[in-house]
FILUMKOL-723287 format. One record per residue: x, y, z of N, C-alpha, C in turn. Coordinates in steps of 0.1 Angstrom, whole numbers, plus 5000, padded with zeros to 4 digits. Layout:
% FILUMKOL-723287
XYZXYZXYZ;...
This chain:
% FILUMKOL-723287
454350814942455550744938456550834931;456050924921456851014914457551114923;456751164933457251254943458351194951;458151074955459251004962460550984954;460350954941461550924933462351054932;461751164928462451294927463051344940;462351324951462851364964464051284968;463951154965465051064969466251094961;466151124948467251154939467851294944;467051384948467551514953468451494966;467951424975468651394988469951314985;469851214977470951134974472151214967;471751294957472651384950473351474960;472551534969473151634978474151564988;473751444993474651375002475951334995;475951284983477151244976478051364973;477451474969478251594966478951644979;478151664990478751715002479851625008;479551495007480551395013481851405006;481751404992483051414985483751544987;483051654988483651784989484351795003;483651745013484251755027485551675028;485851575020487051505020488251585016;488051685007489151775002488451904997;488351995006487652125003488452214993;489752184992490552274984490652224970;490152114967490252054953489152124944;489652204934488652274925487652184918;488152064914487151964908486051924917;486351894929485351864939484451984942;485052094942484152214945483152234933;483652214921482752224909481652114910;482051994914481151884916480051924926;480451984937479552024948478552124942;478952224934478052324928477052254919;477552164911476652084902475652004910;476151944921475251864929474151944936;474552064941473552154948472552204937;473052224925472052274915471052164911;471552034910470651924907469651904919;470151904931469351884943468251984944;468652114941467652224942466552194932;466952164919465952144908465052034911;465551914916464751794918463851814930;464351884941463551894953462351984950;462552094944461352184941460452124931;460952044922460051974912459251864920;459851794929459051704937458051774946;458351894951457351974958456252014950;456552054937455552094927454651974924;455151854922454351744919453451704931;453951724943453151694955452051794958;452251924955451252024959450552074947;451052074935450452124923450452274923;451252344932451352484933452452534923;452152644916453152694906454352754913;454352794926455452854932456652764933;456552634937457752544937458252524923;457352524913457752494899458652614894;458452734898459252844894460652834900;460752784913462052764919462852644911;462052544908462652434900463152474887;462452554880462852604867464052694868;464052784879465252874881466552784883;466352674890467552584892467952514879;466952474871467352404859468052484849;467852624849468452704840469952704842;470452684854471852694857472552554855;471752454852472352314851473452314840;473252364828474252364818475552424822;475452544829476652614833477352534844;476652484854477352414864477952284859;477252214850477752084844479052114836;478952214827480152254819481352294827;481052364838482152404847482852284853;482052184857482652064863483451984852;482851974840483551904829484851974825;484852114825486052184822487152164832;486852144845487852124855488251974856;487351894852487651744852488651714840;488451774829489351754817489851894813;490751954821491252084818492152084805;492052184797492852204786493752334788;493152434794493952554797493752584812;494552684817494552714831493252784834;492652864825491452934827490252854823;489152884829487852814825487452864811;486852774804486452804790485552924790;485653004779484853124778483353094777;483052984772481652944771481052924784;481852874794481352854807480952984813;481753084811481453214817480153274810;480053254797478853304791477553234796;477653104798476553034803476153084817;477153114826476853174839476153304838;476653384828476053514826474653514821;474353424811473053414805472053344813;472453254823471453174830470553264838;470953364846469953444853469053534844;469653574832468853644822467753554817;468053434814467053334809465953314819;466353294832465453264843464453384844;465053514844464153624845463253644834;463753614821462853624810461753524810;462053394814461053294815459953334826;460353384837459453424847458553534842;459153634835458253744830457253694820;457753614810456753554800455753464807;456153384817455153294823454053374830;454453494836453453574843452553654833;453053684821452253774812451653704800;452253594796451753524784450753414787;449853394777448953274778449453154770;449353034776449852924768449152904755;449952874745449352844731448552714731;448952624739448252494741448052474756;447252384760446952374775448252344783;449252274777450352234784451652314782;451752394771452952454767452752604766;453752684771453652824769454952874761;454952994756456053054750457353054759;457053074772458153074782458752934783;457952834782458452694783459352664771;458852704759459652684747460952754747;460952874752462252954753463152884763;462652844774463452774784464052644779;463252564772463752434767464852454757;464652564748465752584738467052624745;466952714755468152754761468852644769;467952564776468452454784469152344775;468552304764469152194757470252244748;470252374744471452424737472652424747;472452464759473552464769474052324771;473152224772473552084774474252034761;473852084750474552044737475952094737;476152214742477552264743478452174752;477852124763478652034771478951904764;477951854757478151734749479251754738;479151874732480251904722481651904728;481651964740482951974747483551834750;482651744754483051604758483451534745;482751554734483151484722484451534717;484751664718486051714713487151664722;486851654735487851604745488151454742;487151384738487351244734488151224722;488051314712488851304700490251344703;490451444712491851494714492651424724;491951354734492651294745493551184740;494851174743495651064739495550944747;494950954759494850834768493650754765;493950624763492850524760491850514772;492450524784491650514796490650634797;491250754795490350874796489250874785;489650824773488550814762487450724766;487850614772486750514777485950584787;486550654796485750724807484850824801;485250894791484450994785483250934777;483550814771482450744764481350704774;481750654786480750624796479950744799;480650864801479950984805478951034794;479451014781478551064770477250974769;477450844772476250754771475250794782;475750814794474850844805474250984803;475051084799474551214797473551224786;473851154775472951144764471651074768;471650974775470450904780469650994789;470251074798469551164806468851274798;469651334788469051434780467851384772;467951264766466951214757465651184765;465851124777464651084784463951204791;464751304796464151424801463451494790;463951504778463351564767462051494763;462151354763460951274760459851304770;460151314783459151334793458551474791;459351574788458851704786457851704774;458251634763457351634751456051564755;456151444762454951374766454051454775;454751534784453951614793453251724786;453851784775453251894768452251854758;452551754750451751714739451251564740;451451504751451051364752449551354755;449051224755447651204758447351244772;446151304774445651344787444451254791;444451224804443351134809441951204809;441051124806439651174807439251164821;438451264825438051274839437251154843;437651094854436950984860437350854855;438250844845438550714839439450634849;440450694855441250634864441450724876;441150674888441150754900442550804903;443550714900444950744904445550834894;444950854882445550944871445151084875;445851134885445651274890446851314898;446851434902447851484911449251474905;450151404912451551394907451651324894;450851214892450851144879450451234868;449451314870448951404859450051514856;450651564866451651664864452951614857;453251484861454451424855454251394840;453051354836452851324823452751174820;452651144807452451004804453650914806;454850974806456050884808456450884822;456950774827457450764841458750844842;459250874854460450954855461750884853;461850824840463150754837464250854836;464050974832465051074831465751104844;464951104855465451124868466451014872;466050894868466950784871468250794863;468150834851469450854843470250964849;469651074853470351174860471051124872;470351044880471050984892472150894888;472050814878473150734874474350814869;474050924861475051014857475851074868;475151124878475751184890476551084898;476050964899476750854906478050824899;477950814885479150784877480250894879;479751024879480751124881481351124895;480551084905481051064918482150954919;481850844913482750734912484050764905;483850844894485050894887486050964895;485551044905486451114914486951034925;486150934930486550854941487550744936;487150674925488050574919488550624906;489850664906490450714894490650614883;490650484886490950384877489750344869;489850324856488750284848488250154852;489150064856488649924859487649924870;487850014880486850024890485450054885;485450144875484150184869483650064860;484449984855484049864848483249774858;483849764870483149684880481849734884;481749874885480449934888479449914877;479849924865478949904854478449754854;479349664856479049524857477949494867;478149554879477149534890475849594886;475949714881474649784877473849704867;474549654857473849564847473249444853;473949384863473449264870472149304878;472249414885471049454893469949494883;470249564872469149594863468449464857;469349364853468749244848467849174858;468349174871467449114881466249194884;466349324883465149404885464149384874;464649374862463749344850463049214852;463749114857463148984859462048994870;462349064880461249084891460049154885;460349254877459149334871458349244862;459049154854458249064846457448964854;458048914864457348814872456148884880;456349004885455249074891454149104881;454549144869453549184859452749064855;453448944854452748824850451748784861;452148804874451148774884449948864884;450148994881449049094880448149054868;448749024856447948984845447148854847;447848764854447148634857445948654866;446148734876445048754885443948834879;444248934870443149014863442448934853;443148834846442448754836441348664842;441648614853440648524859439848584870;439948724871439148794881439348734895;440548714899440848664912440748774922;440248744934440148844944441448904949;441349004957442649074961443548974969;442948894978443848804986444548704977;443848654967444548554958445648624950;445348754945446348824938447548854946;447348894959448548924967449348794969;448648674970449348554972450148514960;449648544947450348524935451648604934;451448734938452648824938453748784948;453248724960454248674970454948554964;454248464957454848354951455948394940;455548494932456448544923457748604929;457548674941458648734948459548624953;458948514959459748404964460548334953;459948314942460648254930461748344926;461548474926462648564922463848554932;463548554945464648544955465348414953;464748304948465448174947466448184935;466148264925467048264913467948394913;467748484923468448614923469948594923;470448514933471848514935472548444924;472148324919472848264907472748354895;471548414893471448504881472348614882;472448684894473348794895474848754892;475248634897476648594895476848564880;475848504873476048474859476148614851;475248704854475348834847476648904850;477048904862478348974866479448904859;479448774858480548704851480548734836;479448744830479348774815479748914813;479249004820479549154818480949174822;481449114833482849124837483849074827;483548964821484348914810484349004798;483249064795483149154784483849284786;483749334798484349464802485749454806;486049344813487449324820487849184818;488249144806488649004804489948974812;490849074814492049054821491849014835;490749064841490449024855490248874856;489648814846489348664847490748594846;491648644837492948584836493648584850;493548704856494248714869493648624880;492348614880491748524890492148384888;492148334875492548204872494048174877;494948274874496348254878496448254894;495648344900495748344915495248214921;494248154915493748024920494847924919;495647924908496747834907497847864917;498147994920499148034930498747984944;497448004947496947954960497147804963;497047734952497247584953498647554955;499547634949500947604949501747654961;501247754968501947814979502147714990;501247634995501447555006502547445004;502847424991503947314988505347374989;505447504991506847564991507447535004;508747485004509447445016510747535017;510947625007512047715008511547855003;512247955007511948095003511948104988;513048044982513148054967511947984960;511547864966510347794960509047884962;508947954973507848044975507848154965;508948214962509048314952508648264938;509148144935508748084922507248054921;506648004931505247974931504348104931;504948214936504148334937504348424924;505548434920505848534909505748474895;506248354894506348294880505048284873;503948234880502648224872502148364869;502348464878501748594875502448654862;503748644861504448704849504148614837;504148484839503848394827502448414821;501548454829500148474824500048594814;500948684814500848804806500048914811;499448884823498548994829499449094836;500549044842501449134850502849124844;503349234838504649224831505849194840;505749244853506949224862506449224876;507149144884506749134898508049124907;508049174919509249184927508849164942;509749114949509549084964510649154972;510349234981511249294991510949235005;511849185012511649135025512549205035;512049205047512649285058514049215062;515049295062516349255066516649315080;516549235090516749275104518149325106;519049265100520449295102520849435097;520249475086520549605080519449705082;518349665088517249745091516649815078;516349735068515749785056515149665049;514349695038513749595030514649565018;515049445017515949405006515249324995;515649354983515049284971515549144971;514549054972514948914973514648834960;513648884952513348814940512648914930;512948894917512348974907512148894895;511048914888510648844876510148954866;510348924853509849014843510949104837;510449194828511449274821511749404828;510849454836511149584843511849554856;513149584857513949554869513949684877;513849664891513849784900515249844900;515249974902516450054903517050044917;516349994927516749984941516949844945;518049814952518249684958517749674972;517549794978517049804992516249924993;515249915002514250025005514250055020;514450175023514450215037513050215043;512850175056511550175062511050315064;509750325066509250455069508450525058;508950515046508250585035506950515031;507050385030505850305026505050265038;505650275050504950215062503950325067;502950275075501950355080501550305094;500850385102500450345115499150255114;498550245102497450155101497850005102;496949925107497149785108495849715102;496049645091497249615084497649735076;498949745072499449855064498649865051;498449985046497750005033498649965021;497949935010498649914997498750044990;499650054981499950184974499850164959;499050254953498950274938499850384934;500750364925501650474920500850574913;499850534905499050634897498250724907;497650664917496950744927497850844934;499050794938500050884945500451004936;500750974923501151074914500051174912;498751124911497651214909497451304921;497551234933497351314946498451414948;499751384943500851474946500651604938;499851604927499651724919498551814925;497851774935496851864941497551964950;496952084951497552184959497652154974;496852064979496852024993497751904996;498451854986499251734988500551774996;500951685005502251705012503351635005;504551655010505751605003505851455004;505251395014505351255016504651175005;503551234999502851164988503751154976;504451264973505351264962506551174964;507051164976508151074979507750934977;506550894981506050754979505950724964;505450824956505350804942506650784935;507650864939509050844933509650714938;509350674950509950544955509350434947;508050434945507450324937507950324923;508150434917508750444903510150374903;510950404913512250344914512250194917;511150154923510950014926510349934914;510050004903509449954891508149884895;507349964903506149904909504950004907;503849944902502550024901501649994912;501749874918500949844930501849774940;501949824952502749764963501849704973;501949574974501049494984501849454996;501449485008502249445020502049295022;503149235028503149095033503049105048;501849075054501649105068501148975074;501648945086501148835094501248865109;500148855116500148885130500449025133;500049125124500349265126501749305123;502649205118504049235115504249245100;504849345096505149365082506449295078;506249185070507349105065508049165053;507349235045507949285032506849335023;507249355010506349415000506449324988;505349314981505349254967504949374958;505749394948505549504938505149444925;504049494919503549444907503549564897;504049534885504149634874503049604864;502349704859501349684850501749734836;500949704826501349754812501149904812;502049974804501950124803500550174799;499850104790498650144785497450114795;497650034805496649984813496250094824;495050074830494650164840494850104854;495650004855495949954869495149834872;494749824885494049704890492749754896;491649684893490349724899490349684914;489249724921489149694935488949544937;488149484928487949334929489349264927;490149304918491449244916492349264928;492349384933493149414945492749324957;491449314959490949234970491449084968;491349044956491748904953493248884955;494048984951495548984953495848984967;495149064975495449074990495248934996;494148864992493948734998495148634995;495648644983496748564979498048604987;498248734988499448784996499348745011;498148745016498048705030498448555032;498048475022498548335022500048325021;500548405012502048405010502748445022;502248545029502848595042502748485052;501648415053501548305063502548195060;502748155047503648055043505148105046;505348235044506748285046507048285061;506048315069506248315084506548175089;505748075083506047935086507447895082;507847935071509247905066510247965076;510048085080510948145090511048065103;509848025107509747945119510447805118;510347755106510947625103512447645103;512947755097514447775097514947795111;514147865120514647885133514647755141;513647665138513647535144514847455140;515147455127516347385122517647435129;517747575131518847625137519047575151;517847565158517847525172518347375173;517847295164518247155163519747145160;520247225151521647225147522547265159;522047365166522847415177522847305188;521747235190521647135200522547015196;522646985183523546875179525046925181;525247055178526647105180527047095195;526047125203526347125218526646985222;525946885218526246745221527546705216;527846735204529046695197530246775204;530046905207531146975213531646925226;530646875234531046825247531946705245;531646615236532546505233533846545227;533846645218535046685212535946755222;535346825231536246895241537046795249;536346685253536946585261538046505253;537646465240538546385232539746455226;539646595225540646665219541546735229;540946795239541746875249542646785257;542146665261543046575269544346545261;544246495249545546465242546346595239;545646705237546446835235547146865248;546546845260547246875272548546785274;548346665270549546575271550646615261;550246655249551246695239551946825244;551146915249551747045253552647025265;552246935275553146905286554446845282;554346745273555646685268556546775261;555946865253556746965246557347065255;556647105266557247195276558447135283;558346995286559446925292560646925283;560346905270561446895261562147035259;561447145261562047275260563147295271;563047225282564047235293565347155290;565247075280566447005276567447085268;568647045267569647115259569447075244;568747165237568447145223569047255214;569447215202569947315193568847405188;569147495179568247595175567047545166;567447455157566347395148565347315156;565847235166564947155174564047235183;564647345188563847435196562747505188;563047545176562047605167560847505165;561247385162560147285160559247265173;559847275185559047265197558147385198;558647505194557847625195556647615185;556947555174555747535164554747445170;555247335177554247245184553447315194;554047395203553347465213552347565208;552747635197551847735191550647675185;550847555178549747485171548847425182;549447375193548547325203547647435209;548247555211547447665216546347705206;546747705193545747735183544547635183;544847505184543847405184542947425197;543547455208542847475220541847595219;542347705211541447825209540347785200;540547705190539447655181538447585189;538847485198537947415206537147505215;537847605221537147705230536047785222;536447835211535447905203534247825198;534547695195533547605191532547585203;533047565215532247555227531447685229;532047795227531347925229530147935220;530347895207529347905197528247805199;528547685204527547585205526647595217;527247645229526447635241525447755241;524247735248523247845249523847965256;523448085252524048205258523048255268;523448295280522648355290522948505290;521948585286522248725284522448805298;521748755308521748825321520848955321;520649005333519749125334520349235342;521749235343522349345351522349475342;522449585349522549715343524049745339;524249745326525649755321525849895315;526949955320527450085315528250065303;527850105291528550075279529950145278;530050265285531350325285532350245293;531950185304532850105312533349985304;532349925296532749815288533749845278;533649965271534550005261535950035268;535850105280537150145286537950015290;537249915296537949795300538549725288;537849715277538349645265539549725259;539449855258540549925252541749925261;541549915275542749905284543449775281;542649665280543249535277543949535264;543349595254543849595240545249675240;545249785247546549865247547649795254;547349695263548349625271549049515262;548449495250548949385242549849455231;550549365224551449415213550549465201;550749585197549949645187550849685175;550349695163551149735152551649875154;552749905148553250045149552450145141;552250265146551450365139549950345141;549450255150548050235153547550335163;546550415159545950515168544550455173;544350455186543050405191542350525197;541150545192540350655197539150605205;538950665217537850625226536850745225;535750715218534650815217533350765224;533550695235532350645242531650755249;530350765248529550865254529150815268;529250895278528950845292527350845293;526950765303525550765306524650685298;525150585290524350495282524350355287;523250305291523150185298522250085290;522549955291521749845285521649735296;520749645293520449535302521149415296;521949345304522649225299523749175307;524649095301525749035308527049115304;527649185314528749275310529949195305;530249075310531348995305531148955291;529948915288529648865274529748985264;529249105268529349225260530749265258;531549255268533049285267533649185257;533249065257533748965247533449005233;532249065231531849105218532749225213;532849325222533649435218535149395216;535649305224537049265223537249185210;536249105206536449035193536449135181;535549225182535449325171536749415170;537249455182538449535181539649455177;539749335181540849245177540849225161;539649205156539549195141540049325135;539649445141540049565135541549585136;542149545147543649555148544349465137;543749345135544349255125544149315111;543149405109542949465096543949585094;544649625104545549735103547049695107;547649605099549049565102550049675101;549749775092550749885091550250015098;549349995107548850115114547650175108;547050265114545750335110545050385122;543750405120542950455131541850355135;541750325148540750235153539850325162;538550335159537650415167536550335173;536350355186535250285193534350395199;533150395195532250495200530950435205;530250505214528850465218527950585216;526750565212525750675211524350625210;523450715211522050675209521650675195;520950575190520450565177519050545175;518550505164517150485161516650355169;515350355172514850235179515050105172;515149995180515249865174514049825166;512849855171511649815166511149925156;510749885144510249985134509050055138;508249995147506950055152507250155163;508450175168508650265179509450195190;509250245203509950185214511150265218;511850215228513050295233514150305222;514950405223516050415214517050315216;517950295207518950185208520350255211;521150185219522550215222523350155211;524150235204524950175193526450175198;527050065197528450045200529150025187;529950115182530550105169532050085170;532549995162533949965161534349995146;535150095144535450135131536950145128;537350095117538750105113538950165100;540150205097540450265084541350165075;540950035077541749935070541349915055;541649805049541349785035539849765032;539049735042537649715040537349565036;536049535035535549405031534949415018;535249325008534649324995533149314996;532449374987530949374988530349234987;531049144980530549004979530648924992;531548975001531748905013530948955025;530349075023529649135035528549045040;527848975032526748885037527248755042;528548735042529048605046529848615059;530148735064531048745075530548685088;529248675089528648615102528348465100;528648405089528448265087529448185095;529048085103530048015110531047945101;532347955106533547885099533847955086;533248075083533748145071534748245076;535948245069536948335072537848365060;538348485059539248525048540748515052;541048485065542348475070542848325069;544048305065544548165065544548095079;544848175089544948115102543648135110;542548185104541348215111540448095113;539548095123538647985125537248015119;536848145119535548185113534448175123;534748175136533648175146533548305154;534548385153534448505162533248595159;533048635147531848715144530548645146;530548515144529348435146528948435161;530048425169529748425184529248565188;529848665182529448805185527948825182;527548775170526148785166525248715176;525648595180524748515189524648585202;525648635207525648705220524748825219;524848905209524049025207522648995205;522348895197520948855195520248795207;521048735216520548685228520148795238;520848915236520549035244519349115237;518749065227517649135220518049235210;519349235206519849335196520349265184;521049345176521649285164522849365160;523649305151524949355146524749395132;525249515128525349555114526749575110;527049565097528349585092528249665079;529049765078529149855066530649865062;530949855050532349865046532449915031;533549975028533850015015535249995012;535649905002537049875000537850004999;538950005006539850115006539550225016;538350215022538050325032537850275046;537650145048537450085061536150015063;536049975075534849885079534349945093;533049935094532349965107531349865111;531549805123530649715129529849795140;528549775139527649845149526849745156;526949745170526149665179525049755184;523849705182522649785186521849715196;521649775208520949715219519949815225;518849765230517849855236518449935248;518250065248518850145259517950145271;518550155282517850175295517850325299;516850365306516850505310518050535319;518450665319519550705328519050675343;517750715345517150685358515950605356;515950475359514850385355513550435361;513650495373512450545379511850665372;512750755367512250875360511850845346;512550745340512150715326512650815316;513750895319514250985310515550935303;515750975291516850925283517951035283;519150985282520351075283520351165270;520751285272520751375260522151375254;523151325262524551325256524651235244;524051115245524051025234523451085221;522251155224521651215212522451315206;523251385214524051495208525151435199;525551315201526651255193526151165182;524751155182524251055172524451085158;524851205155525151245141526551245138;527451175146528851165143529151115130;530251165124530651125111531250985111;531450935099532050805098532550795083;533650725082534250715069533550605061;532950505067532350395060530850425058;530350385048528950415045528050325054;526850375057525850305065525150205057;524250115063523550015056522550075046;522050195048521050255039521650335028;523050325027523650405017523350365002;522650255001522350214987521150294982;520450364991519250444987519650574981;519050624970519350754965518850864974;519550974975519151074984517851144980;517451134968516151194964514951124970;515150994975514050924980514150934995;
């Protein structure tokens, strides 16, 4: 059994060290960890071989490996907690002295006779050098604990000191018991021989402590947050408590069977009964121990779990997006566990994530976040820890994207960014801010948060579907009402207009003729209102014909130039040839005509009206064909920032004689074609409307895209784009 324990620890240490090093071979900390792991594996493997064979040759290899343990361990500690750029001088001295100590021990072992049957002068010299070297490592850790300003790092060092101290104490106790402990009398116990005799009176508890120490160091590198290590300690304590219970029950069964001289079959039956009883109480006992230790080590986790249970119950009752934000964010911030929380949702119109709700004291510096930086090809998208990104960005092998993510999360006032995903679609992000002194969120907390965010994403998707359903019902009601209005209004208007036209043929003075002109113009305006109302209410048929966007722009501008235009107005045609979309040419011409007429009305004293087409970014964030962008840009007074989000709302208009349906109709037509409309404006510099539709290949059979549009895709513009709210550093 002792041979198996040492061999298992050697293999396990080797696997952990190699696996971690292969993930990042250029990391000096992981390289030092690999050296320490190889050193331990070498020492334990040859010690297991020595226990199994009793030959002195493997023992010499084991001793040679153990001499280098202080140097390899101190090297790892110096790189894990660096104070200077160079390795500590004591580390170099230990590496120099280790081979000298090994050579001296081997010479003394071969020449000197042991003073007692179990101990030689060489062993005493080796023990002194070994434990002095380990004492230097302990001293370094204690000094680092006193100097380190981080509460998290000090707690991590305390864990390390406890495990290292336990390993040193038990290994030393085993050595003393092996050298001066009681020896078995010949023939007293048949199994007291071989590996048990060489191991000594004490079981290999030191090997288990060394394994725990190495596993802790491995977890320190894998999980940089202390809370994850709290979870590991909590589970380890639960397993140890359950193991102790099993040992007690098995021991009781052995004592019971020996007291009554029960035969082997009955003894085996009693041990089986003890094992069955243990399995019956294992799961509830483990949960109780984990809850007690978890509360002791991580009380804040229990607070978070209680709050998230409350949030889960409140989310299904939300019937509006604002109510969803209140149910999700308010309890988290009110609990005191999370100082600030924010929600960014995808804005299809502007092609970015827009801040929709924020709670707490830490306000984000960004109102909008461009896609791509936080997104990933993984499904579902990963969550992001700012502390992990900042730590990873400092590694020599880190790329620039890691640093960009870290800076973006800092601007978002976010320490943990959780995706809102449903059906593989990323709806947005929830950003959580932690206390400055905290070490973030443990894995258990993150898993619990993800379950709540999945529920929130599902509720959010249902709310979107409900809003779409309400819009469909509203449009259906408008369609029914518009049919009646068209009949009830247009017929009287036709009669009024006909009578007014007859009166214009009479001999009337100037004032009466002016009044008739007012009647005719107002009748025409009411007829236009009814027409636009019908256009907005009826379902739009996009069509599937192949539409040349340059021809659409040419026809619209030809019609526009034939009308009365303000003096000093310059119209620029920058349409790129060879860009095609699928749809209804007449309806797309109506969109461009409405946008250009609005631009002309914004330039009563003249200016520049530019209409261009070009290839742009894909409509879908996950890829797909590029989009054809039809841009209508003017140099007018612009649109106030407060009105930008209202321009597409039906019946909203800033003109006294406007109806407020033109842009709404444009938006409906474009969305029925599978695209969307964007608007960007800056007061005093002008406005730009961009219609984005999926592009068709120049040759549908060849599947090639035109290069002319790509060449003009970087064309300048006086108005800022939708992503202009983002700082250039991000």
